[in-house]
C-alpha positions as semicolon CSV with decimal commas, in nm:
position;residue;x (nm);y (nm);z (nm)
1;M;-0,518;-0,718;-0,271
2;C;-0,560;-1,084;-0,189
3;G;-0,294;-1,289;-0,023
4;I;-0,111;-1,588;-0,168
5;V;0,087;-1,834;0,043
6;G;0,244;-2,165;-0,057
7;Y;0,488;-2,419;0,079
8;I;0,675;-2,729;-0,038
9;G;0,936;-2,902;0,172
10;S;0,962;-3,146;0,461
11;R;0,762;-2,961;0,728
12;D;0,388;-2,983;0,787
13;A;0,249;-2,729;0,542
14;F;-0,076;-2,632;0,716
15;P;0,070;-2,436;1,013
16;I;0,300;-2,247;0,778
17;L;0,014;-2,163;0,544
18;I;-0,220;-2,045;0,820
19;K;0,048;-1,831;0,982
20;G;0,131;-1,688;0,640
21;L;-0,232;-1,599;0,573
22;K;-0,247;-1,420;0,908
23;R;0,062;-1,222;0,814
24;L;-0,119;-1,114;0,496
25;E;-0,449;-1,020;0,660
26;Y;-0,348;-0,654;0,645
27;R;-0,391;-0,664;0,267
28;G;-0,768;-0,693;0,310
29;Y;-0,990;-0,991;0,230
30;D;-1,337;-1,142;0,266
31;S;-1,277;-1,518;0,245
32;A;-0,997;-1,768;0,294
33;G;-0,901;-2,115;0,182
34;V;-0,630;-2,379;0,169
35;A;-0,545;-2,679;-0,052
36;L;-0,319;-2,959;0,076
37;L;-0,178;-3,272;-0,078
38;S;-0,224;-3,510;0,213
39;E;0,005;-3,787;0,328
40;S;-0,238;-4,032;0,167
41;N;-0,201;-3,838;-0,162
42;H;-0,548;-3,682;-0,156
43;L;-0,621;-3,325;-0,258
44;N;-0,798;-3,166;0,040
45;V;-0,951;-2,821;-0,009
46;Y;-1,107;-2,620;0,275
47;K;-1,266;-2,276;0,234
48;V;-1,471;-2,029;0,440
49;K;-1,632;-1,691;0,396
50;G;-1,476;-1,464;0,656
51;K;-1,157;-1,462;0,857
52;V;-0,852;-1,689;0,857
53;S;-0,936;-1,775;1,218
54;G;-1,265;-1,916;1,091
55;L;-1,079;-2,131;0,840
56;E;-0,852;-2,257;1,115
57;E;-1,150;-2,350;1,332
58;S;-1,337;-2,518;1,046
59;V;-1,066;-2,779;0,984
60;Q;-1,011;-2,897;1,341
61;K;-1,158;-3,240;1,260
62;E;-1,032;-3,256;0,902
63;D;-0,723;-3,412;0,744
64;I;-0,466;-3,132;0,732
65;S;-0,163;-3,351;0,679
66;G;0,087;-3,295;0,402
67;T;0,409;-3,115;0,324
68;I;0,287;-2,931;0,016
69;G;0,003;-2,681;-0,003
70;I;-0,127;-2,345;-0,118
71;A;-0,352;-2,096;0,061
72;H;-0,531;-1,772;-0,017
73;T;-0,720;-1,477;0,122
74;R;-0,964;-1,332;-0,134
75;W;-1,080;-0,975;-0,187
76;A;-1,384;-1,004;-0,410
77;T;-1,367;-0,878;-0,767
78;H;-1,565;-1,123;-0,981
79;G;-1,846;-1,268;-0,772
80;E;-1,965;-1,182;-0,422
81;P;-1,778;-1,291;-0,109
82;S;-1,882;-1,653;-0,047
83;K;-1,744;-1,996;0,026
84;I;-1,808;-2,104;-0,334
85;N;-1,618;-1,806;-0,477
86;A;-1,330;-1,843;-0,230
87;H;-0,997;-1,984;-0,345
88;P;-0,847;-2,237;-0,403
89;H;-1,050;-2,347;-0,705
90;V;-1,038;-2,709;-0,819
91;S;-1,038;-2,830;-1,180
92;A;-1,309;-3,047;-1,335
93;S;-1,071;-3,346;-1,331
94;G;-1,029;-3,301;-0,957
95;K;-0,652;-3,308;-0,998
96;L;-0,560;-2,938;-0,988
97;A;-0,604;-2,670;-0,724
98;L;-0,520;-2,308;-0,803
99;I;-0,501;-1,976;-0,617
100;H;-0,486;-1,648;-0,802
101;N;-0,450;-1,276;-0,741
102;G;-0,539;-1,035;-1,021
103;I;-0,807;-1,016;-1,289
104;I;-0,844;-1,228;-1,604
105;E;-0,998;-0,972;-1,835
106;N;-1,099;-1,215;-2,112
107;Y;-1,245;-1,473;-1,875
108;N;-1,589;-1,456;-2,038
109;V;-1,450;-1,550;-2,380
110;L;-1,247;-1,833;-2,229
111;K;-1,544;-1,950;-2,024
112;E;-1,769;-1,977;-2,330
113;R;-1,503;-2,180;-2,511
114;L;-1,466;-2,416;-2,217
115;Q;-1,843;-2,456;-2,183
116;Q;-1,852;-2,564;-2,545
117;K;-1,594;-2,827;-2,453
118;G;-1,825;-2,960;-2,181
119;Y;-1,690;-2,775;-1,879
120;S;-1,932;-2,645;-1,617
121;F;-1,866;-2,383;-1,350
122;T;-1,977;-2,357;-0,988
123;S;-1,844;-2,012;-0,900
124;S;-1,875;-1,661;-1,042
125;T;-1,501;-1,606;-1,051
126;D;-1,251;-1,551;-1,328
127;T;-1,010;-1,774;-1,134
128;E;-1,220;-2,087;-1,185
129;V;-1,201;-2,020;-1,559
130;L;-0,822;-2,015;-1,534
131;V;-0,793;-2,348;-1,351
132;Q;-1,034;-2,512;-1,597
133;L;-0,835;-2,375;-1,890
134;I;-0,515;-2,525;-1,751
135;D;-0,701;-2,850;-1,684
136;Y;-0,829;-2,858;-2,043
137;M;-0,480;-2,797;-2,183
138;K;-0,334;-3,069;-1,963
139;E;-0,600;-3,335;-2,015
140;S;-0,675;-3,284;-2,384
141;G;-0,311;-3,258;-2,484
142;K;-0,180;-3,517;-2,239
143;L;0,065;-3,254;-2,118
144;D;0,264;-3,213;-1,798
145;L;0,147;-2,936;-1,562
146;L;0,423;-2,689;-1,651
147;T;0,351;-2,707;-2,022
148;A;-0,023;-2,677;-1,964
149;V;0,028;-2,365;-1,748
150;R;0,264;-2,211;-2,001
151;L;0,025;-2,265;-2,294
152;A;-0,281;-2,153;-2,098
153;L;-0,122;-1,828;-1,988
154;R;-0,047;-1,741;-2,350
155;E;-0,425;-1,713;-2,400
156;V;-0,488;-1,505;-2,090
157;V;-0,539;-1,129;-2,100
158;G;-0,504;-0,956;-1,766
159;A;-0,306;-0,966;-1,443
160;Y;-0,221;-1,264;-1,231
161;A;-0,007;-1,407;-0,958
162;L;-0,089;-1,776;-0,927
163;A;0,018;-2,100;-0,767
164;I;-0,109;-2,440;-0,877
165;I;-0,064;-2,795;-0,749
166;D;-0,149;-3,134;-0,902
167;Y;-0,220;-3,434;-0,678
168;T;-0,080;-3,665;-0,947
169;N;0,254;-3,485;-0,904
170;P;0,298;-3,433;-0,527
171;D;0,654;-3,298;-0,550
172;E;0,594;-2,980;-0,750
173;V;0,432;-2,638;-0,732
174;I;0,408;-2,413;-1,039
175;V;0,382;-2,037;-0,987
176;A;0,360;-1,748;-1,233
177;R;0,312;-1,373;-1,231
178;K;0,212;-1,083;-1,451
179;S;0,137;-0,738;-1,309
180;S;0,070;-0,880;-0,963
181;P;0,337;-0,938;-0,698
182;L;0,480;-1,279;-0,612
183;V;0,793;-1,365;-0,415
184;I;0,959;-1,703;-0,355
185;G;1,154;-1,777;-0,038
186;I;1,444;-2,022;-0,065
187;G;1,515;-2,234;0,241
188;E;1,706;-2,555;0,308
189;N;1,541;-2,805;0,072
190;E;1,215;-2,610;0,091
191;F;1,040;-2,323;-0,083
192;F;0,792;-2,062;0,036
193;I;0,554;-1,861;-0,184
194;A;0,381;-1,536;-0,089
195;S;0,238;-1,211;-0,221
196;D;0,505;-1,026;-0,024
197;A;0,788;-1,116;0,209
198;T;0,598;-1,092;0,540
199;P;0,497;-1,462;0,555
200;I;0,848;-1,571;0,453
201;V;1,077;-1,375;0,684
202;E;1,028;-1,616;0,976
203;Y;1,183;-1,900;0,775
204;T;1,440;-1,751;0,539
205;D;1,587;-1,418;0,431
206;K;1,672;-1,537;0,079
207;V;1,407;-1,450;-0,180
208;V;1,349;-1,421;-0,553
209;Y;1,101;-1,163;-0,684
210;L;0,935;-1,287;-1,001
211;E;0,913;-1,051;-1,298
212;D;0,623;-1,022;-1,542
213;E;0,559;-1,341;-1,740
214;D;0,797;-1,545;-1,526
215;I;0,698;-1,904;-1,449
216;A;0,873;-2,075;-1,159
217;I;0,903;-2,446;-1,092
218;L;0,937;-2,540;-0,726
219;K;1,036;-2,903;-0,714
220;R;1,123;-3,106;-0,409
221;G;1,494;-3,187;-0,398
222;E;1,583;-2,959;-0,691
223;P;1,702;-2,596;-0,722
224;L;1,452;-2,326;-0,805
225;K;1,401;-2,287;-1,179
226;V;1,241;-1,991;-1,357
227;I;1,144;-1,987;-1,726
228;D;0,966;-1,754;-1,964
229;F;0,668;-1,830;-2,188
230;S;0,903;-1,970;-2,451
231;N;1,041;-2,223;-2,203
232;E;1,378;-2,046;-2,191
233;E;1,544;-2,070;-1,850
234;L;1,611;-1,734;-1,684
235;N;1,889;-1,624;-1,452
236;L;1,788;-1,593;-1,087
237;E;1,858;-1,286;-0,876
238;V;1,847;-1,401;-0,514
239;Q;1,800;-1,107;-0,276
240;T;1,838;-1,078;0,100
241;I;1,542;-0,922;0,280
242;E;1,593;-0,706;0,587
243;L;1,262;-0,753;0,768
244;N;1,247;-0,885;1,122
245;L;0,964;-1,049;1,313
246;G;0,941;-0,763;1,563
247;Q;0,829;-0,532;1,282
248;L;0,540;-0,768;1,206
249;E;0,405;-0,791;1,562
250;K;0,191;-0,540;1,756
251;G;0,450;-0,498;2,032
252;G;0,195;-0,449;2,309
253;Y;-0,028;-0,206;2,119
254;P;-0,395;-0,298;2,070
255;H;-0,375;-0,235;1,696
256;F;-0,107;-0,212;1,429
257;M;-0,237;0,132;1,334
258;L;-0,170;0,278;1,678
259;K;0,173;0,112;1,689
260;E;0,258;0,259;1,349
261;I;0,140;0,608;1,452
262;F;0,372;0,595;1,753
263;E;0,661;0,456;1,544
264;Q;0,675;0,768;1,329
265;P;0,951;0,959;1,515
266;D;1,187;0,661;1,490
267;C;1,079;0,588;1,133
268;L;1,163;0,941;1,024
269;R;1,504;0,915;1,188
270;D;1,562;0,601;0,982
271;C;1,438;0,782;0,672
272;M;1,676;1,076;0,730
273;R;1,978;0,872;0,841
274;G;2,279;0,929;0,618
275;R;2,084;1,175;0,407
276;L;2,051;1,479;0,636
277;R;2,385;1,649;0,704
278;V;2,315;1,960;0,906
279;E;2,678;2,043;0,988
280;E;2,770;2,039;0,619
281;N;2,450;2,233;0,536
282;E;2,333;1,973;0,288
283;V;2,084;1,695;0,239
284;I;2,182;1,425;-0,005
285;L;1,965;1,175;-0,186
286;S;2,198;0,960;-0,391
287;A;1,934;0,911;-0,662
288;V;1,924;1,288;-0,715
289;M;2,301;1,325;-0,718
290;D;2,349;1,030;-0,954
291;H;2,100;1,174;-1,203
292;K;2,133;1,545;-1,136
293;D;2,194;1,633;-1,500
294;K;1,866;1,470;-1,599
295;L;1,680;1,639;-1,315
296;L;1,834;1,979;-1,381
297;E;1,717;1,961;-1,742
298;A;1,355;1,904;-1,634
299;K;1,110;2,163;-1,756
300;R;0,826;1,997;-1,569
301;I;0,769;1,731;-1,303
302;I;0,458;1,513;-1,295
303;I;0,379;1,320;-0,977
304;V;0,148;1,018;-1,008
305;A;-0,001;0,846;-0,705
306;C;-0,321;0,715;-0,547
307;G;-0,496;0,768;-0,213
308;T;-0,273;0,875;0,075
309;S;0,029;0,885;-0,157
310;W;-0,159;1,141;-0,370
311;H;-0,197;1,363;-0,064
312;A;0,177;1,335;0,001
313;A;0,230;1,428;-0,364
314;L;0,032;1,753;-0,317
315;I;0,272;1,852;-0,039
316;G;0,563;1,746;-0,258
317;R;0,441;1,976;-0,534
318;Q;0,453;2,278;-0,303
319;L;0,797;2,182;-0,172
320;I;0,950;2,134;-0,518
321;E;0,793;2,446;-0,666
322;H;0,894;2,660;-0,367
323;Y;1,253;2,543;-0,337
324;C;1,338;2,432;-0,693
325;R;1,121;2,666;-0,901
326;I;1,018;2,381;-1,132
327;P;0,650;2,352;-1,228
328;V;0,489;2,040;-1,086
329;Q;0,155;1,879;-1,156
330;V;-0,001;1,604;-0,946
331;E;-0,215;1,339;-1,112
332;Y;-0,421;1,049;-0,988
333;A;-0,244;0,753;-1,145
334;S;-0,580;0,597;-1,235
335;E;-0,680;0,906;-1,436
336;F;-0,335;0,972;-1,583
337;R;-0,316;0,637;-1,758
338;Y;-0,645;0,687;-1,941
339;S;-0,624;1,057;-2,022
340;N;-0,380;1,032;-2,314
341;P;-0,143;1,260;-2,121
342;V;0,105;1,492;-2,286
343;V;0,425;1,346;-2,145
344;G;0,760;1,260;-2,299
345;G;1,132;1,333;-2,316
346;G;1,233;1,614;-2,082
347;D;0,961;1,531;-1,831
348;I;1,035;1,382;-1,490
349;V;0,761;1,154;-1,360
350;I;0,771;1,079;-0,987
351;S;0,567;0,774;-0,889
352;I;0,473;0,729;-0,522
353;S;0,345;0,403;-0,372
354;Q;0,386;0,252;-0,027
355;S;0,363;-0,106;-0,150
356;G;0,532;-0,055;-0,485
357;E;0,260;-0,273;-0,638
358;T;-0,028;-0,029;-0,692
359;A;-0,172;-0,135;-1,028
360;D;-0,272;0,212;-1,152
361;T;0,060;0,365;-1,052
362;L;0,253;0,085;-1,220
363;A;0,050;0,135;-1,539
364;A;0,117;0,510;-1,527
365;V;0,489;0,442;-1,489
366;E;0,488;0,209;-1,788
367;L;0,301;0,460;-2,004
368;A;0,537;0,744;-1,911
369;R;0,843;0,526;-1,976
370;Q;0,714;0,429;-2,319
371;R;0,680;0,798;-2,405
372;G;1,035;0,880;-2,302
373;A;0,992;1,035;-1,958
374;F;1,249;0,984;-1,684
375;I;1,089;0,794;-1,393
376;Y;1,174;0,849;-1,025
377;G;1,011;0,611;-0,777
378;I;0,936;0,675;-0,409
379;C;0,847;0,353;-0,234
380;N;0,859;0,167;0,098
381;A;0,876;-0,197;-0,013
382;V;1,225;-0,301;-0,117
383;G;1,228;-0,519;-0,430
384;S;0,869;-0,441;-0,527
385;S;0,756;-0,372;-0,882
386;I;0,778;0,008;-0,892
387;P;1,146;0,025;-0,785
388;R;1,222;-0,238;-1,047
389;N;1,042;-0,044;-1,321
390;T;1,177;0,307;-1,260
391;H;1,505;0,464;-1,371
392;T;1,596;0,560;-1,014
393;G;1,432;0,649;-0,687
394;S;1,437;0,657;-0,308
395;Y;1,306;0,423;-0,043
396;I;1,131;0,581;0,254
397;H;1,268;0,317;0,497
398;V;0,982;0,326;0,749
399;G;0,951;-0,051;0,785
400;P;0,650;-0,267;0,697
401;E;0,315;-0,093;0,737
402;I;0,051;-0,348;0,838
403;G;-0,249;-0,127;0,918
404;V;-0,459;-0,073;0,607
405;A;-0,495;0,299;0,682
406;S;-0,155;0,444;0,596
407;T;0,016;0,652;0,865
408;K;0,394;0,624;0,884
409;A;0,420;0,573;0,508
410;F;0,256;0,913;0,457
411;T;0,502;1,099;0,678
412;G;0,786;0,897;0,525
413;Q;0,679;0,998;0,175
414;V;0,655;1,365;0,274
415;T;1,000;1,343;0,431
416;V;1,158;1,197;0,117
417;L;0,982;1,456;-0,101
418;A;1,117;1,733;0,122
419;M;1,470;1,591;0,103
420;L;1,436;1,552;-0,274
421;A;1,329;1,916;-0,308
422;L;1,612;2,043;-0,089
423;T;1,879;1,826;-0,255
424;L;1,773;1,941;-0,600
425;A;1,738;2,304;-0,488
426;K;2,097;2,313;-0,362
427;V;2,229;2,157;-0,683
428;K;2,017;2,397;-0,887
429;G;2,112;2,700;-0,677
430;T;1,755;2,803;-0,606
431;V;1,781;2,805;-0,226
432;K;1,996;3,049;-0,027
433;P;2,249;2,888;0,210
434;E;2,095;3,057;0,514
435;E;1,743;2,941;0,418
436;L;1,873;2,586;0,366
437;Q;2,053;2,596;0,702
438;E;1,734;2,705;0,877
439;I;1,518;2,428;0,736
440;L;1,783;2,159;0,783
441;K;1,826;2,250;1,149
442;E;1,449;2,235;1,189
443;F;1,430;1,907;0,996
444;E;1,665;1,752;1,251
445;T;1,423;1,841;1,534
446;I;1,114;1,693;1,367
447;P;1,129;1,345;1,529
448;E;1,137;1,499;1,879
449;K;0,853;1,735;1,788
450;M;0,654;1,441;1,658
451;K;0,702;1,276;1,998
452;K;0,565;1,592;2,156
453;A;0,266;1,581;1,923
454;L;0,204;1,219;2,024
455;E;0,161;1,337;2,382
456;T;-0,182;1,464;2,274
457;N;-0,298;1,100;2,250
458;E;-0,490;1,095;2,580
459;Q;-0,652;1,431;2,511
460;I;-0,762;1,313;2,167
461;A;-0,887;0,979;2,301
462;S;-1,112;1,168;2,544
463;L;-1,220;1,419;2,280
464;S;-1,304;1,143;2,032
465;K;-1,576;1,004;2,258
466;T;-1,769;1,327;2,201
467;F;-1,775;1,283;1,824
468;T;-1,870;0,919;1,774
469;Y;-2,224;1,045;1,708
470;A;-2,122;1,252;1,406
471;S;-2,237;1,155;1,057
472;N;-2,017;1,408;0,879
473;F;-1,694;1,601;0,933
474;I;-1,529;1,887;0,750
475;Y;-1,151;1,932;0,757
476;L;-0,999;2,268;0,662
477;G;-0,641;2,369;0,593
478;R;-0,441;2,610;0,382
479;G;-0,106;2,599;0,206
480;Y;0,100;2,299;0,309
481;N;-0,178;2,194;0,545
482;Y;-0,452;2,169;0,285
483;P;-0,334;1,819;0,180
484;V;-0,318;1,732;0,551
485;A;-0,688;1,820;0,574
486;L;-0,756;1,584;0,283
487;E;-0,552;1,312;0,452
488;G;-0,726;1,361;0,787
489;A;-1,066;1,328;0,621
490;L;-0,955;1,015;0,436
491;K;-0,831;0,852;0,758
492;L;-1,166;0,914;0,927
493;K;-1,359;0,773;0,632
494;E;-1,139;0,467;0,602
495;I;-1,163;0,335;0,954
496;S;-1,466;0,493;1,125
497;Y;-1,695;0,498;0,817
498;I;-1,795;0,858;0,895
499;H;-1,831;1,073;0,586
500;A;-1,568;1,347;0,586
501;E;-1,442;1,600;0,335
502;G;-1,124;1,806;0,324
503;Y;-1,122;2,156;0,174
504;P;-0,890;2,452;0,134
505;A;-1,024;2,675;0,411
506;A;-1,091;2,969;0,179
507;E;-1,314;2,748;-0,038
508;M;-1,559;2,699;0,247
509;K;-1,743;3,012;0,141
510;H;-1,793;2,865;-0,206
511;G;-2,042;2,601;-0,096
512;P;-1,948;2,391;0,209
513;I;-2,042;2,669;0,453
514;A;-2,405;2,576;0,379
515;L;-2,347;2,255;0,574
516;I;-2,238;2,427;0,895
517;D;-2,470;2,385;1,194
518;T;-2,452;2,266;1,556
519;E;-2,421;1,903;1,440
520;M;-2,125;1,959;1,206
521;P;-1,777;1,914;1,356
522;V;-1,514;2,115;1,170
523;V;-1,145;2,036;1,212
524;V;-0,930;2,340;1,134
525;I;-0,553;2,313;1,097
526;A;-0,457;2,657;1,225
527;T;-0,094;2,645;1,331
528;H;0,090;2,976;1,337
529;N;0,217;3,036;0,984
530;S;0,183;3,292;0,706
531;L;-0,185;3,209;0,658
532;Y;-0,284;3,221;1,024
533;E;-0,490;3,542;1,000
534;K;-0,683;3,401;0,705
535;L;-0,763;3,086;0,902
536;L;-0,874;3,298;1,198
537;S;-1,137;3,453;0,973
538;N;-1,255;3,107;0,864
539;V;-1,290;2,995;1,226
540;Q;-1,494;3,305;1,307
541;E;-1,724;3,232;1,011
542;I;-1,783;2,878;1,137
543;K;-1,852;2,992;1,494
544;A;-2,096;3,257;1,367
545;R;-2,301;2,968;1,228
546;K;-2,275;2,762;1,548
547;G;-2,040;2,502;1,406
548;K;-1,825;2,294;1,642
549;V;-1,457;2,377;1,585
550;I;-1,170;2,144;1,669
551;A;-0,857;2,349;1,610
552;L;-0,498;2,235;1,574
553;V;-0,293;2,531;1,696
554;S;0,068;2,609;1,781
555;E;0,181;2,600;2,142
556;G;0,101;2,927;2,315
557;D;-0,176;3,027;2,075
558;E;-0,384;3,304;2,234
559;T;-0,637;3,385;1,962
560;I;-0,798;3,088;1,791
561;S;-0,772;2,892;2,117
562;K;-1,020;3,139;2,272
563;I;-1,271;3,093;1,988
564;A;-1,258;2,722;1,907
565;D;-1,459;2,467;2,104
566;Y;-1,162;2,231;2,135
567;C;-0,792;2,302;2,088
568;I;-0,499;2,067;2,037
569;E;-0,164;2,241;2,085
570;L;0,130;2,130;1,874
571;P;0,501;2,219;1,860
572;K;0,596;2,498;1,623
573;T;0,804;2,428;1,315
574;V;0,877;2,591;0,980
575;E;0,581;2,607;0,747
576;A;0,717;2,361;0,492
577;L;0,755;2,087;0,755
578;D;0,429;2,154;0,937
579;P;0,248;1,855;0,776
580;L;0,483;1,615;0,958
581;I;0,346;1,747;1,289
582;T;-0,016;1,835;1,208
583;T;-0,099;1,498;1,055
584;I;-0,036;1,313;1,384
585;P;-0,340;1,434;1,583
586;L;-0,562;1,369;1,281
587;Q;-0,436;1,010;1,262
588;L;-0,501;0,971;1,636
589;M;-0,847;1,123;1,609
590;A;-0,951;0,887;1,331
591;Y;-0,810;0,593;1,528
592;H;-0,985;0,675;1,856
593;I;-1,321;0,757;1,697
594;A;-1,309;0,423;1,513
595;V;-1,221;0,239;1,834
596;C;-1,508;0,414;2,018
597;K;-1,742;0,299;1,741
598;G;-1,616;-0,060;1,769
599;K;-1,474;-0,074;1,417
600;D;-1,202;-0,308;1,290
601;V;-0,924;-0,051;1,281
602;D;-0,653;-0,256;1,111
603;Q;-0,879;-0,423;0,855
604;P;-1,160;-0,181;0,763
605;R;-1,437;-0,319;0,549
606;N;-1,402;-0,330;0,171
607;L;-1,044;-0,198;0,179
608;A;-0,717;-0,363;0,083
609;K;-0,369;-0,249;0,178
610;S;-0,221;-0,297;-0,166
611;V;-0,451;-0,227;-0,460
612;T;-0,304;-0,458;-0,721
613;V;-0,608;-0,462;-0,952
614;E;-0,804;-0,184;-1,119
């Protein structure tokens, strides 16, 4: 959540900051702002409620000069979306401007203390408390900015990624992080700051990811310096990022979401490359092979995740239990961390997160580590917090996902979970060679079958116009496709704002069938698998009550296709890999219904791409 951008160097800062904020729009936000140290050594702060484009328009007649600045997109936590609550926040002395991502949990206590010292507050935010605390430390103790930040953060409880500038010191930016992502780009005599690498990649591929309780000093004409709270200098690990600008542009598509849906065949090829070896009848994840003894000892696997990643985890559970014969439980990370879970040595905890920064998942990982569990991370963002805090893991390698509604990350996560299950099953001896050969051969065909599924786009676009009126949807699936039903319903909710629920199809009789009437569209995932006859009965029950059925069926289906109101034919595959095909038309349906309703597909209201706060 929120987006942080900063720059110090010899270029004009404002264009870099605005472009950086636009790169971070996918994270979700409701207001935007920028602070610049001008050429005349004034601190100029400009803020708006709304989009970055509005901020850009609002400063056309203002002084936007300067080669040092910080900027921010805010997703409201403390205080409603407004210009007053937008960042940057300025200190009472007028010298400091600060941007912040995270939550200061003890802000009320700190605020009362500062009010007793004579400080007053104009916003409802916890961030203003933080900048005033730093200001108090600096002014009352006659301290330099770095020392004031270091001492202030010792009193802070909560999460933060922050950047602060001082107009009395126009050659320095101080940044710090705890439980919220922050990356520093290193250029030629210049530094870039951002919440993730997307605003930086245009200027440099050399970055440093800050760790918890790191404080970095970005000083003009000097090397980057990072210290801890005790003022001890830390060693820097400079990494090379592998993003390219083409991955961050729409490439001719009207929305990032549609582009990312259509990228999935190529993304899955990238995900499988070097791991799937059909001729040798094996799939190899190095993380599994390197830690096979630990994994073979596992009596239980716990998967923790949130949102779309949780739906991928449900498919992963079936894959691992079927092929590896190890019991698996799937937990919402947000519930796991507060449930005093029974977890410890001998348990494998798999954490799944697209961004690698999901606050609840990170907290679940930390709790499980403390109790002795072995942690395996599945993530998309190289260098993010979850890969750095797990014992081992696998990247899904699907490239940056900009649309807030996850699409290619979901299929990437399912693909890695399938490869994990098959790698472990072969090592464990729980899969027969002929069964492994069959699924690996089929796995290799999945990208082409996904392309075939994408050919339903025009049919779904036309069909979607019929259902823009709907207030509710039901999605039904069984077996491996039950989590796909959940994911399809979530996609529709996220971007079209239509209420939708996913159910195991057999559970319809236990309540939801009461909702069926002529106004209730029901999406049934009814591809030809071992549960086909059961799903046929469910479709007949819906039609008997005059429900409108949209059925996903296998090519050549001659039974359900005659009963359903609308049919979308999909390529056949083995049951375990069916979710990689069946999820595509549901992504397309959500997209086209949202477009028909005139919704902001890439940045749906109230949502953020990376949930870095509770």
